[in-house]
N, C-alpha and C positions, 0 to 999 in steps of 0.2 A: 196878703193871704191871712195874716193873723186877725185882721178885722173880720173876716168871714168866720174864723174859728170862734171869736168872741160872740158873734151873733148866734152861732149854733149853740154855744154854751148857755146862752140866755133862753133859747128855745127848748133845749133838752138838758136841763141841769143835772139829771141823774146819769147821763151817758158817760161811759168811760171809754176814751179814745184808744183804739188798738193800732199797732203798727201795721201798715199794709204789707202783705206778703210780696216778696220780690217776684216779678213775673219771669217765668222760665220760658224762653222762646221755644215753641213746639216745632220740631223738625217735621215738615210736611211730607207725608209718605205718598209717593207717586204710584199710581196703578201700573204695574209692569205686566204687559200682555204677552200672549204666546205668539201671535202673528207679528212678523217684522214690520217696522215702520218704513215708509218709503222716503228716501232722500234723493230728490232729483234736481237737475240743473235746467234752467230755462232762461231764455232771454225775453224779457218783457219790456216793451218800448225801447228796445236796443240796449237795455242794461241787463247785466247778468244777475240772476236771482237763484237762490237755493230754496227749494220747497220741501217741507217735511209734512207728510200726511200719513194717515192710516192709524192714528192713535184711537184706542177703543175706550179709554177712560173718560172721566168728566172733562168738559170744556175748560172748567176752572183750572184743573191740573195742567192741561195742555197750555193754557195761558201762562201759568207759572213757569213751565218749562221754556216757553218762548222768551219770557223775560230773562230767565237765567242764561239762555244761549246768547241773547243780545248783549247782556252785561259782560259775560265772560269773553266774548269775541270783540266787544266794543264796536258793534255794528248796528245799523238801523234795521228795522223790519216790522212786521205786523202779524196779527193773528186774524185770519179771515176764512169763513166757510169751512171750519174744521181743518185748516192747514196753517202751518207757520211759514211765513214768507220772509226770508232773510235777504238783505241787499248784498249782492256779491256772491262769488263762488267759494263757499266755505264747506263743501261737502265732506272733505276728509276730516276737518276739525270738528264739525258737528257730529259726524258718525263716531269719532273717538269719544267725544263727550257723552253721547247717548249710550255707547257701549259700557263706559265706566259706570253709568247709572243702572246697568243691567238690562237695557233694551236691546232687542235684535233690530238691526238696521239693514235695509237692502238698498244698494246703490242702483239707480235707474238712469239711463241716458248718459252720453258722453263718456 
Protein backbone atom coordinates (compact mmCIF):
# COMPACT_ATOMS: atom_id res chain seq x y z
CA UNK A 1 0.00 0.00 0.00
CA UNK A 2 2.80 2.43 0.84
CA UNK A 3 4.21 1.99 -2.68
CA UNK A 4 0.98 3.39 -4.07
CA UNK A 5 1.11 6.30 -1.62
CA UNK A 6 4.67 7.14 -2.72
CA UNK A 7 3.60 7.14 -6.38
CA UNK A 8 0.68 9.43 -5.56
CA UNK A 9 3.01 11.83 -3.70
CA UNK A 10 5.17 12.06 -6.82
CA UNK A 11 2.12 12.78 -8.97
CA UNK A 12 0.54 15.26 -6.53
CA UNK A 13 3.34 16.80 -4.43
CA UNK A 14 1.08 19.57 -3.01
CA UNK A 15 -1.68 17.22 -1.81
CA UNK A 16 -2.22 16.98 1.94
CA UNK A 17 -3.71 13.57 2.79
CA UNK A 18 -6.76 13.62 5.06
CA UNK A 19 -8.06 10.86 7.29
CA UNK A 20 -11.03 9.09 5.74
CA UNK A 21 -14.25 9.59 7.70
CA UNK A 22 -15.47 6.42 9.36
CA UNK A 23 -18.49 5.05 7.52
CA UNK A 24 -21.66 4.96 9.57
CA UNK A 25 -23.88 2.12 8.37
CA UNK A 26 -27.22 3.59 7.38
CA UNK A 27 -30.27 1.80 8.81
CA UNK A 28 -32.44 1.08 5.79
CA UNK A 29 -35.99 2.34 6.35
CA UNK A 30 -38.59 -0.04 4.99
CA UNK A 31 -41.82 1.28 3.56
CA UNK A 32 -44.63 0.35 5.95
CA UNK A 33 -47.96 0.10 4.21
CA UNK A 34 -51.57 0.39 5.28
CA UNK A 35 -52.79 -2.82 3.65
CA UNK A 36 -51.82 -6.08 5.39
CA UNK A 37 -49.33 -8.40 3.76
CA UNK A 38 -50.55 -11.91 3.14
CA UNK A 39 -48.71 -14.82 4.73
CA UNK A 40 -49.91 -18.14 3.35
CA UNK A 41 -48.92 -21.78 3.46
CA UNK A 42 -48.71 -23.92 0.37
CA UNK A 43 -47.26 -27.22 -0.61
CA UNK A 44 -45.11 -26.96 -3.70
CA UNK A 45 -43.76 -30.14 -5.22
CA UNK A 46 -44.78 -31.92 -2.01
CA UNK A 47 -42.74 -29.59 0.19
CA UNK A 48 -44.19 -27.07 2.64
CA UNK A 49 -43.60 -23.41 1.76
CA UNK A 50 -44.58 -20.11 3.32
CA UNK A 51 -45.40 -17.34 0.87
CA UNK A 52 -45.47 -13.65 1.79
CA UNK A 53 -47.01 -11.29 -0.73
CA UNK A 54 -48.85 -8.00 -0.94
CA UNK A 55 -45.92 -5.64 -0.27
CA UNK A 56 -46.54 -2.22 -1.83
CA UNK A 57 -43.05 -0.72 -1.50
CA UNK A 58 -39.98 -1.10 -3.70
CA UNK A 59 -38.88 -4.57 -4.83
CA UNK A 60 -35.42 -3.81 -3.41
CA UNK A 61 -36.93 -3.30 0.07
CA UNK A 62 -38.89 -6.53 -0.23
CA UNK A 63 -35.68 -8.36 -1.20
CA UNK A 64 -33.93 -6.91 1.87
CA UNK A 65 -36.85 -8.10 3.99
CA UNK A 66 -36.63 -11.57 2.38
CA UNK A 67 -32.92 -11.78 3.19
CA UNK A 68 -33.55 -10.69 6.78
CA UNK A 69 -36.27 -13.32 7.28
CA UNK A 70 -34.10 -16.06 5.79
CA UNK A 71 -31.14 -15.04 7.98
CA UNK A 72 -33.15 -14.77 11.22
CA UNK A 73 -34.90 -18.10 10.72
CA UNK A 74 -31.86 -19.80 9.15
CA UNK A 75 -33.95 -21.12 6.29
CA UNK A 76 -33.72 -21.17 2.54
CA UNK A 77 -36.02 -19.27 0.27
CA UNK A 78 -36.26 -16.92 -2.67
CA UNK A 79 -37.83 -13.76 -3.97
CA UNK A 80 -39.89 -14.23 -7.10
CA UNK A 81 -42.69 -12.31 -8.87
CA UNK A 82 -43.28 -9.90 -5.97
CA UNK A 83 -43.49 -12.67 -3.35
CA UNK A 84 -41.09 -14.05 -0.77
CA UNK A 85 -41.05 -17.84 -0.81
CA UNK A 86 -39.64 -19.46 2.34
CA UNK A 87 -38.95 -23.18 2.57
CA UNK A 88 -40.99 -24.74 5.37
CA UNK A 89 -44.01 -23.68 7.42
CA UNK A 90 -42.81 -20.63 9.35
CA UNK A 91 -46.00 -18.55 9.25
CA UNK A 92 -46.14 -17.78 12.98
CA UNK A 93 -42.46 -16.84 13.26
CA UNK A 94 -42.57 -14.73 10.09
CA UNK A 95 -45.78 -13.00 11.16
CA UNK A 96 -44.25 -12.11 14.55
CA UNK A 97 -41.12 -10.83 12.83
CA UNK A 98 -43.15 -8.64 10.45
CA UNK A 99 -45.37 -7.33 13.27
CA UNK A 100 -42.26 -6.29 15.22
CA UNK A 101 -41.26 -4.23 12.18
CA UNK A 102 -44.65 -2.50 12.15
CA UNK A 103 -46.30 -4.42 9.30
CA UNK A 104 -49.87 -5.69 9.35
CA UNK A 105 -50.00 -9.35 8.40
CA UNK A 106 -52.97 -11.48 7.44
CA UNK A 107 -52.81 -15.26 7.76
CA UNK A 108 -54.36 -17.12 4.84
CA UNK A 109 -55.05 -20.85 4.58
CA UNK A 110 -54.52 -23.70 7.05
